[in-house]
N, C-alpha and C positions, 0 to 999 in steps of 0.2 A: 579894293579893286578884285573882285572875284574872278573876273574873266581877263586873263592877261593877252588875249588874243589882239585887242586894239594897241596894246603897248608893244607887242612883239611886231605889229604890221608897222607901226611908228618907226621902230629901232630898224626893221629893214628898208623901209622907205628913205631913210636918212643914211644909209650904209654904216650903222654904228654896230660895234660889237660889245658884247657885254659879259661880265663874267661876275662870280659870287665867292663871297668868303662867309661861311655861316657857322654859329655855334648852336644857340637855343634853338634855331629853326632846322638844325639838321639835315639841309638840303631840300627844303619845301619851298624855298625861292627858287631856286633851279627847277625844281620839280613843276611849279605852276609855269615857269617860263617856257618849259619844253613840252607842255601838255599840248601845244598846237602843233600840228604837222609843218614842217618847214622851219621852225625854230633854229635849226642849226645854221641859218643864214645869218643869224645875229648872235645866238649864244654859244660862246666859245667852250666854257667848262666853269667849274666851281669847285671847292673846298668845302669840306666838313671839318672844321678843327674844333672839336668840342673840349678838348683838354688845353691846358697851358703848354703842355710840351708839343702839341699838334700846331698851334699857333706859331710858336717858334721854328720848328723845323720846316712847316710847309709854307708859311707866309712871312717868314723872317721877323716875326714880332720879338723885339728884345727881351729876353728874361728879365733884364731890370725893370724894364716898363710895366712888366705884367706884376712883379713884385711890388713896385711902388704905386701902380695906379689901380691895379687889381683889374682882372679880365673883363669885368662888366664896367667899362669906363668910355669915355670920349676918346681918350688917348689910344686906347688899344682898339676900338672900332675903327678910327681912322688908320692904324697902322695895318690892320688887316685889309681894308680896302686898298690901301696904297699897295700891300703886297701882292693882293690877288690881280690887282691891274698890272702891275710890274711881271709877274709870274706867266699871266696868261696872255700878255700883249694886247689888251683889250682897250676900247676907248672909255668903257665905263666899268667900274666895278662897285657892286653893292656889299656892304657887310652887315651883319647881326649879331649882336651879344646881349645876353641879357638873363634874367631869372624868370623861367616860366613856371617853376613852382613843382612841387607844392611848398618847398622850402626854398627860403632864399639863402644866398650866399653870405660871407662874412662882412660884405661891403655894401649890401643893398637889400631891398626888398621883393618880394614876388611881385612881378608886373613890370619892373623896372628894365628898360630895354634902350639900347643905343644902337643907332642905324648910322652908318656913314656911305657916302659915295665919293668915289675918286674918279678924277678925269684929268685931262690935260690942263685944266684951269686951278686945279688944286683939289683938295678934300673938304666936305663940309660933314657935320654930324648934327643928329637930332637926338634928344633925350624923349623917351615917352614912356608913360605908366599906363598899362593897360589891366583891367580887371577881369576877372573870371578865373575859370580853372587853368590847368597847363595847356589844355588844347585850345581853349579860347586866346591865351596869352600868345601862343605860337603862331596861331592864325591871324590874330591881329597884326602881329610883328610881319608876316608875309605881305598882308595888303600894305601896310605902311611902307615896305620896302618897295613894292611895286610902284606906289605913288610917289615915291621920292625919284626913283628912275624916271617916271612920267613928267616929274617937275624938272629934273636935270636936264631934258631932251626939249623942253618948251612945252610940254603938255600941259602946262599950268598946276597949279595946287590942287591936290585931290584930297577928298574926305577921306580921313585915315585914322581917327581917333584922336587927333589934335596932340601936336608935339607941344613942348612946354617952352615954347620960344623958337626964335628964328635960328636958322642953321648957323653954325659958326665955322668960319675957315680956319684951317689949322696948317 
């Protein structure tokens, strides 16, 4: 989803407020959402939590969860989304954590990305594997995150690089 304007318009039309919790994307999801004038009607804010310490301090992700599951995991992506939603007081919060490259972390490979979305109905997460260099992985992650928001608000499933299965509710 290159152009977020239709998504932002849909969020505004539905009266929904959104926030972000980003690791590998470093604020790119929020940047894409706010590129359109008037986005402040639906985008409340976001967190860039690149380190485990920031995930804990800013989003309330438990240290034990980070130690046991690893920062790039379904559980941490879900905790990030829940934390952002609670702290920002939004209807929807999307999170992104993964390995953009060129090197992978201890518990995964380059291109492994977990995205999660939290709403009043719960939290769902999806695992992705994107190819390409660091920029390509980050860009594909942003596209997938925006598509996940669109799907969550009833915009239907978008082409986004293909998740490795259906969302899981936690």
